[in-house]
N, C-alpha and C positions, 0 to 999 in steps of 0.2 A: 503493499498500499505504498508506503515513502518509499520510494522508488517508481511510483505511478503520478505522484503529486510533484515530485522533481521534477519526472517529465514535464510536465504539464506546467509546471513554471519557468522551466526551458524555453519552454515551448514558447510561452507567454511573453520571454522576455525578451527571445530574441525576433518575434513580431513588432513588440515594442518599438529597437533601433533598427529595423528597416527605411530606409530610403524611398524618396522619390527624387528619376531619371530626369534630370530637363535632357533640353534640348544637346548643348555643347558637349552632353553624354559627362556631365561631375553627376554627381547627385547631392543633395542639400534639403530637408528641413526648412530653412529661413531662419528657423531660431538655432544651430545652435553654430560655434563658428567650434577652426580646429584644423585638419591640413581633407583636400579633397584628393580622392582616383582623381588620375589622369584614364583620358577615355582609354587609352592603351590596355590602360592598368586593373581597366571597369574586365573592359573582351579577354584581360586570361583572366583575372578573379571569372568568368561566363564560363571561358571554355572550359576552368577547371572541373567546374559543378560548383562551382561558388556563388553569394548571395550580398550585393552589398550592402555592407551596415552601417552604422553611426555612434558611434559611441562620445565620452565628454569630452574624447581626444583629436574626433576624426573621419574621416570613415575610413571602415579595414570590408579589409577580403571575407567571410566568417563558409568557413567549407567544411559540409557533414564529418564525420571522422568513425563512421560505421559500426560505432563500439560501445552508443550507449544502451545497450542487456548487456555488455562488459562486467562480469565483477570485480573487486583490485584492493587490496590494501596498501599499496603505492604511486606515488604521477609515473613511475618511470616506469608501467606497465602501458598503459592509458597514452593515445594521438598526444591524448589532449590532459587534461585532469580528473582525479582520481574525487570523489563526489562524495566526504564523507556523508553517511549517514546519525546526523549532529542529534547524540545523546543513545546510539545504539552499541550496546559493549563489546559485540559480536567485531570491531575495525573494521568487516569487511566497506567498501563504496561503492559504485560506479564509475566508471568512467564517465564523461560529458560528451554528449551529442555531435557538441558542432566546436568548434576552435575557430575565434575566441570563445570561451562563455562568457559572458558577464551576470554580474547579478551580483550577492551578497554569498560565499559560502565560505566553507570550508571542506580541505581533503586533505587526506590521509598519508604520512612521506613514513615505509616503512612500519607500515600498518599503526601507525600514533595519529595523532590529528592534530592537525597546526590550528591555527589560534582562525576566523574566524576577518575575511579577505575580500574586497567589491571591488570590481571587474566593473567598468568601463570608461 
């Protein structure tokens, strides 16, 4: 149940950060500053199956990891991060389904839960 909730939250956070493409190929939601990807960078992102998304620091290419259902105990076992099940005692997490992964979360490193970080 916790894993499904995390996946739902991840999908919601991912959807919130999707930008709109303008005529010149840059992505801009009109409300945030930061770096913008060039049209060539956007095309490269899309070609590799990514989606251009915007965090507080600007645009990035978010790609699926294909590991959203993979169990883990350390970040090095995942293409992205090993999300901790906060409060769980088994020290087994789940790999992120997208990279970069936005939001506030804790990860596992060598079976030990790390401090909560916020990535945007």
